[in-house]
N, CA, C and O atoms as CSV, one atom per row, in Angstrom:
chain,resi,resn,atom,element,x,y,z
A,1,MET,N,N,0.852,-1.163,0.000
A,1,MET,CA,C,0.000,0.000,0.000
A,1,MET,C,C,0.900,1.230,0.000
A,1,MET,O,O,1.876,1.306,0.747
A,2,HIS,N,N,0.557,2.178,-0.842
A,2,HIS,CA,C,1.275,3.441,-0.889
A,2,HIS,C,C,0.319,4.552,-0.507
A,2,HIS,O,O,-0.823,4.584,-0.965
A,3,ALA,N,N,0.779,5.450,0.321
A,3,ALA,CA,C,-0.055,6.577,0.724
A,3,ALA,C,C,0.842,7.784,0.982
A,3,ALA,O,O,1.950,7.650,1.501
A,4,ARG,N,N,0.361,8.930,0.622
A,4,ARG,CA,C,1.070,10.159,0.933
A,4,ARG,C,C,0.658,10.589,2.335
A,4,ARG,O,O,-0.504,10.905,2.590
A,5,VAL,N,N,1.621,10.595,3.223
A,5,VAL,CA,C,1.341,10.977,4.603
A,5,VAL,C,C,1.770,12.436,4.757
A,5,VAL,O,O,2.914,12.785,4.468
A,6,PRO,N,N,0.852,13.282,5.211
A,6,PRO,CA,C,1.170,14.707,5.311
A,6,PRO,C,C,2.287,14.993,6.311
A,6,PRO,O,O,2.496,14.253,7.272
A,7,ARG,N,N,2.977,16.062,6.059
A,7,ARG,CA,C,4.016,16.552,6.964
A,7,ARG,C,C,3.635,17.971,7.350
A,7,ARG,O,O,3.091,18.721,6.540
A,8,VAL,N,N,3.921,18.328,8.577
A,8,VAL,CA,C,3.607,19.676,9.051
A,8,VAL,C,C,4.882,20.346,9.545
A,8,VAL,O,O,5.769,19.701,10.103
A,9,LYS,N,N,4.949,21.631,9.331
A,9,LYS,CA,C,6.099,22.391,9.803
A,9,LYS,C,C,5.732,23.017,11.144
A,9,LYS,O,O,4.763,23.770,11.240
A,10,LEU,N,N,6.502,22.707,12.166
A,10,LEU,CA,C,6.248,23.218,13.505
A,10,LEU,C,C,6.782,24.647,13.638
A,10,LEU,O,O,7.573,25.105,12.814
A,11,GLU,N,N,6.345,25.329,14.671
A,11,GLU,CA,C,6.794,26.701,14.903
A,11,GLU,C,C,8.310,26.775,15.065
A,11,GLU,O,O,8.922,27.796,14.750
A,12,SER,N,N,8.908,25.704,15.551
A,12,SER,CA,C,10.358,25.675,15.743
A,12,SER,C,C,11.108,25.528,14.417
A,12,SER,O,O,12.334,25.641,14.375
A,13,GLY,N,N,10.365,25.277,13.337
A,13,GLY,CA,C,10.984,25.108,12.027
A,13,GLY,C,C,11.201,23.654,11.641
A,13,GLY,O,O,11.522,23.356,10.491
A,14,LYS,N,N,11.028,22.750,12.594
A,14,LYS,CA,C,11.185,21.323,12.308
A,14,LYS,C,C,9.967,20.808,11.552
A,14,LYS,O,O,8.862,21.332,11.690
A,15,VAL,N,N,10.193,19.772,10.752
A,15,VAL,CA,C,9.106,19.146,9.996
A,15,VAL,C,C,8.788,17.815,10.654
A,15,VAL,O,O,9.686,17.025,10.944
A,16,LYS,N,N,7.492,17.568,10.889
A,16,LYS,CA,C,7.048,16.340,11.541
A,16,LYS,C,C,6.039,15.635,10.645
A,16,LYS,O,O,5.166,16.268,10.052
A,17,ARG,N,N,6.172,14.322,10.556
A,17,ARG,CA,C,5.238,13.515,9.771
A,17,ARG,C,C,3.995,13.247,10.615
A,17,ARG,O,O,4.100,12.908,11.794
A,18,VAL,N,N,2.828,13.399,10.015
A,18,VAL,CA,C,1.574,13.131,10.702
A,18,VAL,C,C,1.386,11.612,10.776
A,18,VAL,O,O,1.622,10.906,9.796
A,19,THR,N,N,0.969,11.121,11.922
A,19,THR,CA,C,0.737,9.690,12.087
A,19,THR,C,C,-0.528,9.278,11.332
A,19,THR,O,O,-1.593,9.872,11.505
A,20,ALA,N,N,-0.390,8.262,10.504
A,20,ALA,CA,C,-1.536,7.763,9.734
A,20,ALA,C,C,-2.494,7.037,10.672
A,20,ALA,O,O,-2.054,6.404,11.632
A,21,PRO,N,N,-3.811,7.121,10.408
A,21,PRO,CA,C,-4.792,6.482,11.297
A,21,PRO,C,C,-4.630,4.970,11.405
A,21,PRO,O,O,-5.022,4.381,12.412
A,22,TRP,N,N,-4.056,4.328,10.378
A,22,TRP,CA,C,-3.922,2.881,10.386
A,22,TRP,C,C,-2.567,2.421,10.920
A,22,TRP,O,O,-2.341,1.220,11.065
A,23,GLU,N,N,-1.690,3.328,11.207
A,23,GLU,CA,C,-0.325,2.988,11.596
A,23,GLU,C,C,-0.276,2.271,12.937
A,23,GLU,O,O,-0.765,2.786,13.943
A,24,GLY,N,N,0.314,1.082,12.948
A,24,GLY,CA,C,0.542,0.333,14.173
A,24,GLY,C,C,-0.686,-0.339,14.761
A,24,GLY,O,O,-0.618,-0.867,15.871
A,25,LEU,N,N,-1.805,-0.336,14.049
A,25,LEU,CA,C,-3.015,-0.944,14.611
A,25,LEU,C,C,-2.968,-2.462,14.587
A,25,LEU,O,O,-3.350,-3.116,15.557
A,26,SER,N,N,-2.504,-3.016,13.491
A,26,SER,CA,C,-2.497,-4.464,13.371
A,26,SER,C,C,-1.308,-4.901,12.528
A,26,SER,O,O,-1.360,-4.861,11.299
A,27,ASN,N,N,-0.253,-5.310,13.184
A,27,ASN,CA,C,0.927,-5.747,12.450
A,27,ASN,C,C,0.663,-7.049,11.692
A,27,ASN,O,O,1.291,-7.293,10.662
A,28,GLY,N,N,-0.244,-7.879,12.176
A,28,GLY,CA,C,-0.566,-9.130,11.506
A,28,GLY,C,C,-1.238,-8.922,10.170
A,28,GLY,O,O,-1.111,-9.759,9.276
A,29,PHE,N,N,-1.952,-7.822,10.016
A,29,PHE,CA,C,-2.626,-7.545,8.748
A,29,PHE,C,C,-1.618,-7.479,7.622
A,29,PHE,O,O,-1.855,-8.025,6.544
A,30,THR,N,N,-0.497,-6.818,7.857
A,30,THR,CA,C,0.511,-6.682,6.815
A,30,THR,C,C,1.040,-8.047,6.405
A,30,THR,O,O,1.189,-8.318,5.214
A,31,LEU,N,N,1.322,-8.895,7.355
A,31,LEU,CA,C,1.842,-10.225,7.061
A,31,LEU,C,C,0.830,-11.051,6.278
A,31,LEU,O,O,1.191,-11.720,5.310
A,32,LEU,N,N,-0.430,-11.010,6.687
A,32,LEU,CA,C,-1.465,-11.764,5.975
A,32,LEU,C,C,-1.685,-11.214,4.568
A,32,LEU,O,O,-1.874,-11.979,3.621
A,33,PHE,N,N,-1.660,-9.898,4.432
A,33,PHE,CA,C,-1.852,-9.277,3.124
A,33,PHE,C,C,-0.692,-9.631,2.198
A,33,PHE,O,O,-0.894,-9.890,1.012
A,34,GLU,N,N,0.508,-9.640,2.738
A,34,GLU,CA,C,1.686,-9.999,1.954
A,34,GLU,C,C,1.575,-11.445,1.461
A,34,GLU,O,O,1.896,-11.732,0.308
A,35,ALA,N,N,1.126,-12.342,2.318
A,35,ALA,CA,C,0.952,-13.741,1.937
A,35,ALA,C,C,-0.113,-13.877,0.848
A,35,ALA,O,O,0.043,-14.673,-0.078
A,36,PHE,N,N,-1.188,-13.103,0.957
A,36,PHE,CA,C,-2.247,-13.120,-0.056
A,36,PHE,C,C,-1.710,-12.660,-1.408
A,36,PHE,O,O,-1.998,-13.276,-2.435
A,37,LEU,N,N,-0.932,-11.583,-1.411
A,37,LEU,CA,C,-0.367,-11.087,-2.668
A,37,LEU,C,C,0.590,-12.088,-3.293
A,37,LEU,O,O,0.626,-12.235,-4.514
A,38,LEU,N,N,1.361,-12.773,-2.467
A,38,LEU,CA,C,2.267,-13.795,-3.005
A,38,LEU,C,C,1.481,-14.920,-3.668
A,38,LEU,O,O,1.900,-15.441,-4.701
A,39,GLN,N,N,0.352,-15.297,-3.089
A,39,GLN,CA,C,-0.492,-16.324,-3.701
A,39,GLN,C,C,-1.055,-15.841,-5.039
A,39,GLN,O,O,-1.115,-16.604,-6.003
A,40,LEU,N,N,-1.465,-14.574,-5.091
A,40,LEU,CA,C,-1.959,-14.020,-6.349
A,40,LEU,C,C,-0.877,-14.037,-7.423
A,40,LEU,O,O,-1.137,-14.392,-8.573
A,41,CYS,N,N,0.321,-13.657,-7.045
A,41,CYS,CA,C,1.427,-13.601,-8.009
A,41,CYS,C,C,1.805,-14.984,-8.518
A,41,CYS,O,O,2.268,-15.118,-9.651
A,42,GLN,N,N,1.616,-16.009,-7.704
A,42,GLN,CA,C,1.902,-17.369,-8.148
A,42,GLN,C,C,0.815,-17.872,-9.096
A,42,GLN,O,O,1.089,-18.700,-9.965
A,43,ALA,N,N,-0.405,-17.383,-8.938
A,43,ALA,CA,C,-1.528,-17.878,-9.719
A,43,ALA,C,C,-1.733,-17.110,-11.029
A,43,ALA,O,O,-2.408,-17.611,-11.928
A,44,MET,N,N,-1.176,-15.927,-11.154
A,44,MET,CA,C,-1.394,-15.110,-12.350
A,44,MET,C,C,-0.197,-14.205,-12.572
A,44,MET,O,O,0.638,-14.044,-11.683
A,45,PRO,N,N,-0.111,-13.611,-13.762
A,45,PRO,CA,C,0.980,-12.659,-13.983
A,45,PRO,C,C,0.935,-11.531,-12.948
A,45,PRO,O,O,-0.145,-11.114,-12.526
A,46,VAL,N,N,2.094,-11.044,-12.546
A,46,VAL,CA,C,2.191,-10.045,-11.483
A,46,VAL,C,C,1.360,-8.807,-11.808
A,46,VAL,O,O,0.735,-8.230,-10.918
A,47,LYS,N,N,1.348,-8.398,-13.067
A,47,LYS,CA,C,0.603,-7.188,-13.434
A,47,LYS,C,C,-0.891,-7.359,-13.146
A,47,LYS,O,O,-1.547,-6.398,-12.745
A,48,GLN,N,N,-1.435,-8.549,-13.339
A,48,GLN,CA,C,-2.852,-8.786,-13.046
A,48,GLN,C,C,-3.106,-8.845,-11.547
A,48,GLN,O,O,-4.205,-8.526,-11.094
A,49,GLY,N,N,-2.097,-9.251,-10.769
A,49,GLY,CA,C,-2.257,-9.324,-9.323
A,49,GLY,C,C,-2.095,-7.968,-8.656
A,49,GLY,O,O,-2.344,-7.833,-7.458
A,50,SER,N,N,-1.686,-6.974,-9.412
A,50,SER,CA,C,-1.478,-5.647,-8.862
A,50,SER,C,C,-2.816,-4.986,-8.527
A,50,SER,O,O,-3.788,-5.110,-9.272
A,51,ILE,N,N,-2.847,-4.283,-7.392
A,51,ILE,CA,C,-4.079,-3.586,-6.999
A,51,ILE,C,C,-3.873,-2.093,-6.983
A,51,ILE,O,O,-4.756,-1.348,-6.556
A,52,SER,N,N,-2.710,-1.639,-7.445
A,52,SER,CA,C,-2.448,-0.196,-7.414
A,52,SER,C,C,-3.180,0.490,-8.558
A,52,SER,O,O,-3.419,-0.103,-9.610
A,53,LYS,N,N,-3.534,1.763,-8.328
A,53,LYS,CA,C,-4.201,2.557,-9.356
A,53,LYS,C,C,-3.224,3.569,-9.923
A,53,LYS,O,O,-2.401,4.125,-9.196
A,54,SER,N,N,-3.317,3.800,-11.197
A,54,SER,CA,C,-2.534,4.870,-11.812
A,54,SER,C,C,-3.445,6.079,-11.918
A,54,SER,O,O,-4.502,6.013,-12.547
A,55,TRP,N,N,-3.048,7.159,-11.319
A,55,TRP,CA,C,-3.878,8.359,-11.334
A,55,TRP,C,C,-3.572,9.161,-12.538
A,55,TRP,O,O,-4.166,10.220,-12.742
């Protein structure tokens, strides 16, 4: 999954990344999703298993 996570500039001049709402909620989800994608790639060409959108 790719997402643009906003960054904010603090009054001190430092830049801080905003925490995504899904960050750290379920580490197992990533592992299961990765396993699912590997199964898709084994069953079909990688391009067909892709779920990314081109904007």
